[in-house]
C-alpha positions as CSV (number, residue, x, y, z in Angstrom):
1,M,3.6,-19.0,-4.2
2,S,4.0,-18.8,-0.4
3,Q,3.0,-21.8,1.4
4,R,1.2,-19.9,3.8
5,R,-1.9,-19.3,1.7
6,S,-3.8,-21.5,-0.3
7,F,-6.7,-21.4,-2.3
8,V,-10.0,-23.7,-2.2
9,H,-12.6,-24.1,-4.9
10,I,-15.9,-24.3,-2.9
11,G,-19.2,-23.4,-3.5
12,L,-21.0,-20.2,-1.6
13,G,-19.0,-20.2,1.3
14,A,-16.9,-17.6,2.4
15,L,-17.8,-15.1,-0.7
16,A,-21.1,-16.3,-1.4
17,V,-21.7,-14.6,-4.6
18,A,-22.8,-17.8,-6.8
19,G,-24.7,-16.0,-9.6
20,I,-22.6,-12.9,-10.0
21,A,-21.7,-13.9,-13.6
22,L,-24.5,-12.7,-15.6
23,L,-24.5,-14.9,-18.9
24,S,-26.4,-12.7,-21.2
25,A,-26.7,-9.1,-21.5
26,S,-30.3,-10.0,-23.1
27,C,-33.4,-10.7,-21.3
28,V,-34.6,-14.0,-20.5
29,V,-38.0,-14.3,-21.5
30,K,-40.5,-16.9,-19.7
31,S,-42.9,-18.5,-21.9
32,P,-46.3,-18.3,-21.9
33,G,-46.6,-15.0,-19.6
34,S,-46.9,-11.7,-20.0
35,V,-48.0,-8.6,-17.9
36,A,-50.1,-5.5,-19.1
37,C,-48.6,-2.1,-18.5
38,G,-51.3,-0.2,-19.5
39,E,-51.7,-0.3,-23.1
40,E,-48.1,-2.2,-23.7
41,Q,-48.3,-6.0,-23.1
42,R,-45.0,-6.8,-22.0
43,P,-43.6,-10.3,-22.1
44,T,-42.2,-11.1,-18.6
45,I,-38.4,-11.9,-17.5
46,D,-37.5,-14.8,-15.5
47,C,-35.4,-13.0,-12.8
48,S,-34.2,-16.3,-11.6
49,S,-32.4,-17.0,-15.0
50,E,-31.1,-14.0,-15.1
51,T,-27.9,-14.9,-13.3
52,A,-25.7,-18.1,-13.0
53,T,-26.2,-20.1,-10.1
54,G,-23.1,-22.3,-10.5
55,D,-19.8,-22.1,-8.2
56,I,-17.5,-19.5,-9.8
57,G,-14.1,-20.6,-8.1
58,V,-14.3,-18.5,-4.9
59,L,-11.3,-17.5,-2.6
60,N,-10.6,-19.0,0.9
61,L,-7.8,-17.7,2.3
62,A,-6.1,-20.3,4.7
63,S,-3.3,-17.8,6.3
64,D,-2.6,-17.1,10.4
65,S,-1.8,-13.6,9.2
66,A,-4.3,-12.9,6.6
67,T,-6.7,-11.0,8.8
68,F,-7.1,-8.1,6.9
69,E,-7.4,-10.1,3.6
70,D,-10.2,-11.6,5.1
71,V,-11.9,-8.4,5.8
72,A,-11.2,-7.5,2.0
73,I,-13.2,-11.3,0.7
74,R,-15.9,-10.1,3.6
75,R,-16.2,-6.7,1.6
76,I,-16.0,-8.1,-1.7
77,S,-18.6,-10.2,-1.2
78,A,-20.9,-8.0,0.7
79,E,-20.8,-5.7,-2.3
80,T,-21.3,-8.2,-5.0
81,E,-24.3,-9.2,-3.5
82,K,-25.6,-6.1,-3.4
83,Y,-25.0,-5.9,-7.2
84,V,-26.8,-8.9,-7.8
85,A,-29.4,-8.1,-5.0
86,A,-29.8,-4.8,-7.5
87,H,-30.5,-6.7,-10.8
88,T,-33.3,-9.0,-9.1
89,R,-35.1,-5.9,-8.0
90,L,-34.3,-4.4,-11.3
91,C,-36.0,-7.5,-13.1
92,R,-38.8,-7.4,-10.7
93,D,-39.5,-3.4,-10.9
94,Y,-39.7,-4.2,-14.7
95,N,-42.1,-7.0,-14.7
96,A,-44.3,-4.9,-12.3
97,C,-44.3,-2.1,-14.5
98,A,-42.5,0.0,-12.3
99,I,-40.0,0.7,-15.0
100,D,-39.8,0.8,-18.8
101,K,-37.6,-1.2,-20.8
102,A,-35.2,2.0,-21.7
103,K,-34.8,2.3,-17.8
104,Y,-34.4,-1.5,-17.5
105,D,-31.6,-1.7,-20.5
106,E,-29.8,1.2,-18.8
107,E,-29.6,0.0,-15.4
108,K,-28.6,-3.9,-16.0
109,K,-25.9,-2.5,-18.5
110,A,-24.4,-0.6,-15.8
111,L,-24.8,-3.5,-13.4
112,L,-23.1,-5.9,-16.1
113,K,-20.3,-3.4,-16.0
114,L,-19.6,-4.2,-12.4
115,L,-20.5,-7.8,-12.5
116,T,-19.0,-9.2,-15.4
117,P,-15.3,-9.1,-14.7
118,V,-15.7,-10.4,-11.5
119,S,-15.6,-14.0,-12.4
120,A,-12.2,-13.8,-14.2
121,M,-10.9,-11.4,-11.9
122,I,-11.1,-14.5,-8.8
123,A,-9.8,-17.0,-11.3
124,A,-6.7,-14.7,-11.6
125,V,-6.4,-14.4,-8.0
126,K,-6.7,-18.1,-7.7
127,Q,-4.1,-19.0,-10.8
128,A,-1.3,-16.9,-9.4
129,S,1.9,-18.4,-9.9
130,S,3.6,-15.8,-7.4
131,E,2.8,-13.8,-4.3
132,E,3.6,-10.8,-6.1
133,E,1.1,-11.9,-9.1
134,R,-1.5,-12.9,-6.3
135,Q,-1.3,-9.3,-4.5
136,A,-1.7,-7.7,-7.7
137,A,-5.2,-10.0,-8.8
138,L,-6.5,-9.5,-5.5
139,D,-5.9,-5.6,-5.4
140,A,-7.7,-5.1,-8.9
141,L,-10.4,-7.3,-7.2
142,Y,-10.9,-5.3,-4.5
143,Q,-10.7,-2.0,-6.2
144,H,-13.1,-3.4,-8.8
145,T,-15.9,-4.5,-6.7
146,V,-15.7,-2.2,-3.2
147,P,-16.5,1.2,-3.4
148,E,-14.0,4.1,-2.3
149,A,-16.3,4.6,0.5
150,E,-16.2,1.4,2.0
151,R,-12.4,0.9,1.7
152,K,-12.3,2.6,5.1
153,E,-8.6,2.2,5.8
154,E,-7.3,2.8,2.6
155,L,-4.2,5.0,2.2
156,T,-1.7,6.1,-0.1
157,L,1.7,6.7,0.6
158,T,4.2,8.7,-1.7
159,L,7.9,9.6,-0.4
160,S,10.3,11.3,-2.1
161,M,14.0,11.2,-0.3
162,E,15.6,14.4,-1.7
163,A,19.5,14.7,-1.4
164,E,21.3,17.6,-2.1
165,L,24.8,16.4,-2.9
166,P,28.2,17.9,-1.7
167,E,30.0,19.8,-4.2
168,S,32.6,16.7,-4.3
169,A,30.0,14.4,-5.8
170,G,28.8,17.2,-8.5
171,G,26.1,19.4,-6.4
172,G,22.6,19.4,-7.4
173,V,19.6,17.7,-5.6
174,R,17.8,14.6,-6.6
175,T,15.3,12.3,-6.0
176,V,17.1,9.0,-4.4
177,K,16.0,6.0,-5.7
178,P,16.3,2.5,-3.8
179,D,19.7,1.2,-2.9
180,E,21.3,4.4,-4.8
181,P,24.8,5.6,-3.3
182,L,24.8,8.9,-1.6
183,P,28.1,9.9,-0.2
184,T,29.2,11.3,3.4
185,N,27.8,15.2,3.7
186,T,25.0,14.7,1.6
187,R,22.1,17.1,3.1
188,V,18.5,14.9,2.8
189,F,15.0,15.7,3.3
190,F,11.9,14.2,2.6
191,K,8.7,14.7,0.7
192,V,5.8,13.0,1.8
193,D,2.3,13.0,0.4
194,V,-0.5,10.8,1.9
195,K,-4.1,10.6,0.9
196,P,-6.0,11.0,2.9
197,R,-5.0,12.3,6.3
198,A,-2.5,10.0,8.1
199,Y,0.1,9.4,10.5
200,V,3.6,8.9,9.3
201,Y,6.5,7.5,11.0
202,I,10.1,7.4,9.8
203,F,13.1,5.4,11.6
204,Q,16.5,4.9,10.4
205,N,18.4,1.7,11.4
206,N,21.8,2.4,12.9
207,A,24.6,0.4,14.2
208,S,25.3,2.1,17.2
209,S,21.8,3.3,18.4
210,G,19.7,0.3,16.8
211,L,17.1,2.8,15.6
212,T,17.0,6.2,15.1
213,V,13.8,8.5,14.9
214,L,13.6,10.7,12.3
215,F,9.9,11.6,12.3
216,P,8.0,12.4,14.3
217,D,10.4,14.8,16.4
218,E,9.4,17.7,18.3
219,R,12.6,19.7,16.7
220,I,11.3,19.6,12.8
221,G,8.0,21.4,13.0
222,T,6.1,19.1,11.3
223,K,3.7,17.2,13.4
224,N,1.5,14.3,13.1
225,P,-0.9,13.7,11.6
226,L,0.0,14.6,8.2
227,D,-2.8,16.6,6.4
228,G,-3.4,14.8,3.5
229,S,-4.6,18.0,1.5
230,H,-0.7,19.1,0.7
231,E,2.7,17.2,0.6
232,A,4.8,17.6,3.7
233,R,8.3,18.6,3.9
234,I,10.3,16.6,6.5
235,P,12.2,18.4,8.6
236,N,10.2,21.4,7.8
237,G,11.3,25.0,6.3
238,D,15.3,24.8,6.4
239,L,16.1,21.9,8.2
240,R,17.6,19.2,6.3
241,F,19.5,16.2,7.8
242,R,23.1,15.4,7.2
243,L,24.6,12.1,6.3
244,N,27.5,11.6,8.7
245,E,30.7,10.0,7.8
246,K,29.8,7.2,10.8
247,D,28.8,3.5,9.9
248,L,29.5,3.3,5.9
249,G,27.4,1.1,3.8
250,F,24.0,0.4,3.1
251,E,21.6,1.9,5.5
252,D,17.6,0.9,5.9
253,I,15.1,3.6,7.0
254,Y,11.8,2.4,7.8
255,I,8.8,4.3,6.9
256,A,5.2,3.4,8.7
257,A,1.9,5.2,7.7
258,S,-1.8,4.7,8.9
259,R,-4.8,6.4,9.3
260,T,-5.0,6.2,12.8
261,P,-2.1,6.4,15.3
262,L,-0.1,3.6,16.1
263,Q,-0.4,3.3,20.0
264,N,2.1,1.3,20.7
265,L,4.5,3.3,18.6
266,D,3.4,6.7,19.7
267,E,4.0,5.3,23.6
268,A,7.4,3.9,22.7
269,L,8.2,7.4,21.4
270,A,6.9,9.2,24.1
271,R,9.1,7.4,26.7
272,V,12.2,8.5,24.7
273,R,11.1,12.4,24.7
274,D,10.7,11.7,28.5
275,G,14.0,10.4,28.8
276,K,12.8,7.1,30.2
277,V,14.7,5.2,27.3
278,T,18.0,7.4,26.5
279,R,18.9,5.0,23.5
280,I,16.3,4.0,21.1
281,K,17.7,0.0,21.1
282,D,17.0,-0.3,24.6
283,D,13.3,0.0,23.8
284,K,11.8,-3.3,23.3
285,L,9.2,-2.1,20.4
286,L,11.6,0.4,18.8
287,D,14.3,-2.1,18.7
288,G,12.2,-4.7,17.5
289,M,11.8,-2.9,14.1
290,K,15.0,-4.1,13.0
291,H,13.5,-7.7,12.8
292,L,11.4,-6.8,10.0
293,P,12.0,-8.7,7.1
294,V,13.9,-6.7,4.3
295,E,14.0,-7.6,0.9
296,H,17.1,-7.2,-0.5
297,V,18.4,-6.3,-4.1
298,A,18.6,-10.0,-5.5
299,G,14.8,-10.0,-4.4
300,K,15.1,-12.5,-1.1
301,K,13.2,-11.9,1.6
302,D,14.4,-12.2,5.4
303,S,11.7,-14.7,6.9
304,K,12.6,-14.3,10.4
305,C,9.6,-12.2,12.2
306,R,9.2,-11.0,15.8
307,D,6.0,-9.9,17.2
308,V,7.1,-6.3,18.1
309,G,3.6,-4.8,19.2
310,L,2.3,-3.4,16.0
311,E,-1.0,-5.3,15.8
312,R,0.7,-8.7,14.8
313,C,4.2,-10.1,13.7
314,P,5.5,-7.6,11.1
315,R,6.2,-7.7,7.6
316,I,6.9,-5.3,4.7
317,R,3.1,-4.4,3.8
318,G,1.8,-2.4,1.1
319,L,1.6,-2.7,-2.7
320,E,4.1,-0.7,-4.6
321,L,2.8,1.2,-7.2
322,D,3.8,2.4,-10.7
323,L,5.6,5.5,-10.3
324,G,5.1,6.4,-14.0
325,G,7.9,5.7,-16.1
326,A,11.4,6.1,-15.3
327,S,11.4,9.2,-18.0
328,G,9.0,10.9,-15.8
329,S,7.2,11.8,-19.4
330,K,3.6,10.9,-18.1
331,P,1.7,14.2,-17.6
332,G,1.3,14.9,-14.0
333,F,4.5,12.8,-13.5
334,K,6.3,13.8,-10.1
335,P,9.4,11.9,-9.1
336,A,9.3,9.8,-6.2
337,S,11.8,7.2,-4.2
338,F,8.2,4.9,-3.8
339,V,4.5,5.0,-3.9
340,A,2.7,2.5,-2.0
341,R,-1.1,1.9,-1.0
342,T,-2.5,-0.5,1.4
343,E,-3.3,-4.0,0.5
344,P,-7.0,-5.0,0.5
345,G,-8.6,-4.7,3.9
346,D,-5.3,-3.4,5.8
347,G,-4.9,0.0,7.4
348,L,-1.2,-0.3,7.4
349,I,1.7,0.8,5.2
350,M,5.4,-0.6,6.4
351,K,8.5,0.0,3.8
352,V,11.9,-0.4,4.0
353,F,14.1,2.0,1.8
354,S,17.7,1.7,1.5
355,F,20.8,3.5,0.3
356,E,24.6,3.1,-0.3
357,H,26.6,5.5,2.0
358,T,30.0,6.0,1.0
359,N,32.8,8.2,1.7
360,E,33.2,11.5,-0.6
361,G,35.6,11.5,-3.8
362,G,36.6,8.5,-5.7
363,A,34.4,5.8,-3.6
364,Y,31.4,7.6,-4.3
365,K,32.1,7.5,-8.1
366,D,32.8,4.1,-8.0
367,A,29.6,2.7,-6.3
368,A,27.6,5.5,-8.8
369,A,29.3,3.7,-11.4
370,K,28.1,-0.1,-10.1
371,Y,24.9,1.1,-9.0
372,A,21.8,-1.0,-10.0
373,R,24.3,-3.9,-11.1
374,L,25.3,-6.1,-8.0
375,P,23.9,-5.9,-4.6
376,A,26.3,-4.9,-1.8
377,P,26.4,-6.0,1.8
378,K,24.1,-4.6,4.5
379,T,25.7,-2.3,6.9
380,R,24.7,0.5,9.0
381,G,24.9,4.1,9.2
382,G,23.7,7.5,10.8
383,L,22.0,10.8,9.7
384,L,22.7,14.3,11.4
385,I,20.0,16.9,11.5
386,E,21.0,20.3,11.3
387,R,19.8,23.8,10.1
388,A,20.7,24.9,6.9
389,R,23.4,28.0,7.0
390,T,24.1,27.3,10.7
391,R,27.0,25.7,12.5
392,G,26.7,22.8,14.3
393,G,24.1,20.2,14.0
394,L,21.7,17.4,16.4
395,L,22.5,13.7,16.2
396,I,18.9,11.9,17.0
397,E,19.3,9.2,19.1
């Protein structure tokens, strides 16, 4: 587990939800004691005994980069407190003859459904044996406890990199998987689906120009923000990117998405559009994107981190979601290169998607045969944008 975070077994503290584990679905009768509700003589319920008041092992995130996780913990605390308060009011209403036993049992059952799993979910986060396991457990707790309306920054991004292979590679269109080889003269476009409306930025790392902006770009039609009501195609219409013959090797495409504009990033791109920056690598912010830690095929991450103005020292952010199985047999399954959702309390997705750029012919066939078995060295490459059925192309610099 990462040494940057620790989980401390404390009392009420930051979460302040002692008592969320309801010990019993049955009423705890206070004896002696009863109340007359009309003709009904109703045993009173000891509302203070309906919940457990002991320590449940709450979370404390000790990390200088966990601001958004602190937001998530506060929301978990606030929502759980609401559930506990609702249960107390329900009990008191019953004792005050404001509701009958059937209504009390119905509403208590609903609250128990929400509250009972929380203690075990918190324990799962505390006991996680890896960073990935911890993130998944915290996400499960957050999704269970915090209503969608309170997850104000949450965003889901589905991205498909669609490749039209040249005839030398057999032709056809395929959805590119991470680190999959693609030959020179492959035509590429992206399908991007965001829920809800969001701003998306797509960059490509390139040896000669540092970082190439693929989107947003005024020449390709589609503009930010992406609607969220339908899948966007980038480039729009009959535009496609073409993989040129330069810089063979692994290519890294960086994707950022947020429900609000990334102001520093927009300003950097405006400087490029205005001609104030002729080469993207000359801009500190854009060139800094290449310092994002990259997860290689072997699962090892680059630990170097530079502050490039995107809120805080950048890292790969967002939870990768299950694509639905490699066979695509699940109902409603659509092929995708990756699906990601913002982490609890976070408002930014930042991912690196890589593919292997090869020559046409035998080189591509050899790489395809070795695909998914051995990682290859990371090098750089370039994409051209071209209009289908026309001559020439535009190099995005």
